[in-house]
N, C-alpha and C positions, 0 to 999 in steps of 0.2 A: 773794533767791533768783533772781528772774527779771529782774534790773536790766538795762535796755538793749534788752529784746526789745518789739517792737510789738505792739499788740492783735491784728493778723492773724497774728504768729507764735504768740502766745499761745492765740488761738482754735483755730488748727491743732493745736497740741500738746493741747489740752483734747479736742478731737474725737478725735485719733488715740489717746489714753488710753482714753477711753471705749468706742470701737469695738473696740480690741484686747482689752478684757475681754468685751465683748459677743459678738464672732464665734465665741470659742472654745466658747461654750455651744450655740449653734446647730449648730456644726460637730459637735458630739458627739450632740445630741439627734435630729438629723435621721437619722444613721446608726443610733443606739441604738433609735429608734421603729421602724425597718424590721427590726432584729435581733429586737426583742420580737415583731413580728408574726410573722416566721419561726419563732421558738421556739414561739409558741402554736399555729401551724399544725401544726407537727411533733408537738406534745403531742397535739392533736386527732386526728392520723392514727394516730400509733403507740401512744399511752397509755404511753410511756415516762416514768416519773416523772422522770428526769434533765431532760427538757426543762422540765417544770413547775416544778422546783426553780429552775432556771437562769432561768425567766421571773419568778418571784416574787423572785428575788435582784437582777436588774437592774431591774425596774419601779420599785423604791424609789430605786435610783440615778438612773434616768431623771426621777422625779418632782423630785427635788433640782435636778438640771442643768437641766430645763425652767423651774422657778420662777426660778432665777438668771438664765436667759437672758431671760425676760419682764421682769424687774426692770431688768436692765441696759439692755434696749432702750428701755423708757421713757424713762430719763434721756438717751438720744441724741435722741429726739424733741424734747424740750424745746429742746435746743440750737440747733435750725433757728429757733426764733423768738427766742432770746436773743442768739446769737452771729452767725447768718446770716440775718438777717430779709430782707436784699436778694435772696439767693439764692431763698429761699422765696417772695418776692414775684414774682420774674421767671419761676421755673420752676414755681411752684404750679399754673398751669392744666394743666400736662401731668404732674407727679409727684404732685401732691395725690390725683387719682382712682385712680392706680395703687396708692398707699398705703392708700388706702380699701378697694380691692378684696382687697388683702391681708388686711386685718382682717376683712372680710365674708366672704370664702371660705375664709380658712385658720384664722385664730386663732380664730374662733367654732367652727369645725369641730373643731380641736384640743381647745379648752376644753370644749366640750359633750360629747364622748366621752372625755375624761380619765379623769373620775371613774368611768365605767363600767368602763374598763380597768383602773384601779388597785383598785377595791373591790367591782365588780359580778359577779364570775364566779358566785358562789353565789346571786345574787339574779335575774339575767336569763337565765342558761343559757348553755352553751359557745357557741351558734351567734351569739347576739347580742353576747356578749363578744368572740368573735373579730371580728365586724363592727366593734365600738367600736375595737378595737384596730388593725385595719387603717385606719380612718378617723383615727386619730391620726397613723399613719404617712404617709398620703396628704396630711393636712394640713401636716405638716412640710415635705414635698416641694412643695405648692402655695405655702407661705409662701416657700421659697427662691426658687421660681419668680418670684413678684411682685418681691421684694427684688432678685433679679439683674436684672430688666427694668428696674426703676427705675436701679439703679447703672450697668447697661450703656448705657442711654440717655445717661447723663452722659458716657459715653466716646465713644459713636457715635450722636450725636443725629440723629433722623430722623422725618418725618412732622409737621413743625410748620411754623409760620409766625410772624414777629415783628409784634406790633400796634403802635399809635402810642405806646405808653408803654414800648416795650421788653420786653414780656412774651413768652415763649414760649407759643404757643397751639396746640393740636391741629388738625390738619388730617387725619391718617389714623391711627386707633388701630392699626390693623394694623401699620403701620411703626413705630409708637412702641413697641409691645410688643415685637414681633420684630424689633428694631433689629439692625444687621449683626454685632455682637459677641456679642448675647444667647445664641444657641444654644451656642457655644463656651464661654462663661464659665459658663452653667448646667450644662452636663456636667462641666466642669472642676471646679466647687465640689461638686456632688452626689457626685463620686468621691472628692473629697478628704474629705468627711464620712465616707463609707463606710470609707475607710482610716484615718481618726482613730480611729473607733469600733473598727475591727478592732484597731488597736495596743493601745487601751485594754483591750479584752476580752482580747486575747493576753496582754498583760502580767500581767493579774490571774491568768489560767489559770496562766501560767509560774510566778508568785510561790507559788501553791498547790502547783504540781507539785513546786517546789523542797523544799516542805515535807513532801509525801507524793505520791510519784508514782502511787500507787493511788487517788487522789481522782477519782471517776468524774465528777462535775460539772465539776472542773478540767479533766479530759482533753478532755470535750465542749467546752467553751467554747475551749480552746487550739487543739483542732484545727479547729474552725469558723473561728476568727479567722484561723488560717494559710491555710486554703483561700481566704478572701476575700482576704487580702494577696498570695498567690500569683497570684490571677486578676485582681485589680483595679489592682494597681501597674503591670503592662505597658499596660493600657488608659488608666492615667492619664498614662503617659509619652506615648503615641500622642495622647491628647486634648490634651496641653499642646503638643505640636508643631503640631497643626491651630490651636490658639488663638494660638500664636506667629505662624504666618503670616497669620492673620486681622488681629493686631495690627500687623505690618509694613504691611499694606495700609492700615490706618485711622489708625494712630498711630505713624508711622515713628520719630519722636523717642524715643518710649519704648524701642522695639527697639534703636536706636543706644546709649541709655544702658545697657540691660541687657547689650548685647555689649562695651561700652567703645569703641565706634567714634566716635572724635573725628575722626578723618580719613575722607574718602572712599577707597574702594578700586575703582578702574575694573577691574581685572583679577583679582578674587577677593580676598575677605576673609578674614583669619584668624579662627580661634575662640579668643578669649583665656580662657585656663582660670582664671589667677590673676594678680593684679597689684595695683597701688596707684593708684587714680585720683587724677590731679593736674589739678584744675579750674583751677588758675591758668595752668599751661603748657598745658592741654588736651591731655594725653596719658596714657597708663597706664605708669607706672613699674614697672620690674622684671617686665614682663609675660612670662608663660609661655603660648605659644600655639602652635596647629597651623595651618600655612599652608592657607588657602583653605577650611578646613572650615566656617566661618560661611556662606560663599556656597553650599556644597554643602547645608547644613542649611536654610537660608532660601529658597533659590532652586532647590535641587536641580540646580545646575551649579557645578563647581569654579570656573570663570572667570568667573562672573556679577558684576556689578559692584554694589556696595553704597554708598549714600550713607552719609555720616557726619554728625556734628553740626556740621561745618563749613558745612553747607548750611541750618543752622536758625539764625534770629536768636538772640543771646545771652539776650535777654529772654524767649524761648520755650522754652529748653532746661529740661528737668527736672533736680533734683539727681542728678547722676550717681553720687557716692559711694554714696548710699544704695540706689539703685535696682541698681546693679551689685552690691553685697554681698549685698542681700536676694534677688536672683534666684539667686545662687549657693547660698546657703543652701538655699532651696527645692529646686534641682535635685540637691543632694548628698543631701538627706534622702530626695528621692524615689528616688534609686538604691540608697540604704542599705535603703529599704523593699522594693525589688525583690530586694536581696540577701538580706535575712532571708526572704522569701517562697520564694526559690529554696533557701536553705539547709535550710528546713523541708520543703520538698518532697522533698528528697534524703533527709534523714532519715525521712520518711515511706515513701519507696519502700523503704528498707532495714529497715523495721519498728522504727524506734527513735525515734519521735517523741516519746515520752513518757519516755525515759530518757535525754535528751540535756541534761544540766544546763548546758554553754555555750550551747546554743541558748537554753535557758530565761532564762539571765542576759541574753542579748543582746536577747531579747523584752522583759524588764523594763526594761532600760535605753532600749529603743526606745519604751516606752509614751508619754512625752510628745512623740514626734517628730511625730505628726501635728498637734499644736496649733501646733509652732514653724513647720512647714511651711506651715500655713494662714495663720499671722501674716505669715510671709516673703513668701508670694505676694500677700497682700493689701496689703503694704507696696509691693512691686513695682508692683502694678496702680495704687494710688492716688497714690503719690509719682510715679510715671511720668506720671501724667496732668497734674502741675503744669507750669505756674503757671495752670491753668484748674480751674474746678469744672464747666463744661460745655465740652467740649473743643474748642478753637479758637474758641469764641463768647463764653464769659463767664469773664473772668480771676477767680481767687480774690481778688485785692486788691478788685475791684468787687463782690464778694458779701458781704462784711462788714456787720454792724449797725453802728450809730455808737456803740460801747462805747469805754470807756477800758482801756488796758493794766492799770492797777492792779485795777479790778474782774474783769477775766478771770483775772489772776493769783490773786486771792483765791478765786474759784471754783474755780480748777484745784486749788489747795492743799487745799481743802474735799473735791474729789473724790478727791485722792490718798489722803488720810487715811481718808475714808469707805469707799472701795472696797476698800483693802487690809485693812481691819479687816472689813468684812461679807463680801467675796467670798473673803478669805483664809480666814476661819472656815468658810465653805461648801466651799470647796475641801479643807480639812483635813477636814471631815465626809465628803465623798465618798470621800477616800482611806481614812479608818476604815472605811467600809463596804466598801470594795473589799478591805481587808485581812483582813476576816472570812471565815469559811469558808462555803461555800454550805451545806453540812451539816457539823454538829459533828464533829470526830475522835472516834474510838472512845473515848478515854479520857475526854472530856468528857461522853459519854452515860453512862458507867459512873459517873463521880465526881460528877456534880452537874447542875444546872440549864444549860440551854444558853444562852449569851449570843451570839446571832447575828442582832442587830437585828430580832427578830421573825420570823426566818425558820424555819419548822418544819422539822425534819429529816426526810430520807426514811426509811423503815424499812430498818433494817440487816439484811434477811434475805438478800440475794442479793450476790453477787460481781459485779465488773465483767464485763459480757457482751462477746461479740466485736463487737457494735454499738457500744459505747461507744469501742473502740479505732479502729474504722474510719471514723467519721464525720469 
């Protein structure tokens, strides 16, 4: 299956495979933890049963997603020792403490309060339960902060020195943690997590509204998700623009690959919308472009010069085709999210948010879009850093353990089989949980036992209130 591939290529494929499975779960659990905290706070403030029903519904889904994220993350950590031992040795004095801080300050916080959040409402009281729920949400954000600091340092290393054996050693922890790309990447990733969660919650609510537009919990979750999408999607586009300007300053080759600029443009660079990268001829074939717009976006000047990959040594160029297309997938999905949010706002202003079946179908179709966008953005970021693990200082080829290609290939095959079985089953179970009603339909209440994954239905004594339709 992997004949002719080097150990380096196989090790990169293995890490890319495992990180792709891992990243989708934190991207979901970060946003969902904050959503649960908001639902619990609204329940405590209003005592509206709908919020409590939604909290109990989504906390079960959060527990499964959180567990899958933890398991997939542990596997990744082992690869630093098996496949990337040289990288671990050289960067360990800097990155090791940061990873330890993530465990001590974030994972312990999440794990310590998770049980109280899931099972402790009737044992510890509402106030302590709310505190525990907030701590879980804060823990997920702290975890994202440390992990993004580690990864950002690999892109924009700062605050270090090299010792006599070629290791990176810390000199200024403030510069290491708050390295030049960290603030931009943290904001971009957290907003991506919120959008990913909003799309999943919105898709679930829309699915139930297509079955029963009078379903109060479905209305509430759909409305809240669409508000999040409407407000956060424009912020994400703005944050992405700032992140791009920072990348241009510190990793210009990555931006050249994203833009498809093989050649320098001394008097304004075009924005290439689509085309087919031709690495052999170093050009974009069949390019559809807007003259000078790239210079306007990146330099805020139509005639500003932009360097191309012709200024970068061939051995330092990132894989242009992958970066070029993954960047466009991310951008396209970002604007699709903005469009869905504006569509929902228009329907809301007309008073038809819950009787818009085409909007609901679009929301269901967009449910996985956040995960795809996160993966596309991660590919753009990480592949765009190549051929370095620590940008400009440590090459990927010099970071590899002394392993043989057949051994890495065998473990990669094992990962593929096990991951698709374990995480495929877990993902299917999450979908089954989302497919269930928050409260049972009326005919189920009348005809027999309710099968809603252990979710107790709300008393069916009141109709939907005005508040249910306005949130």
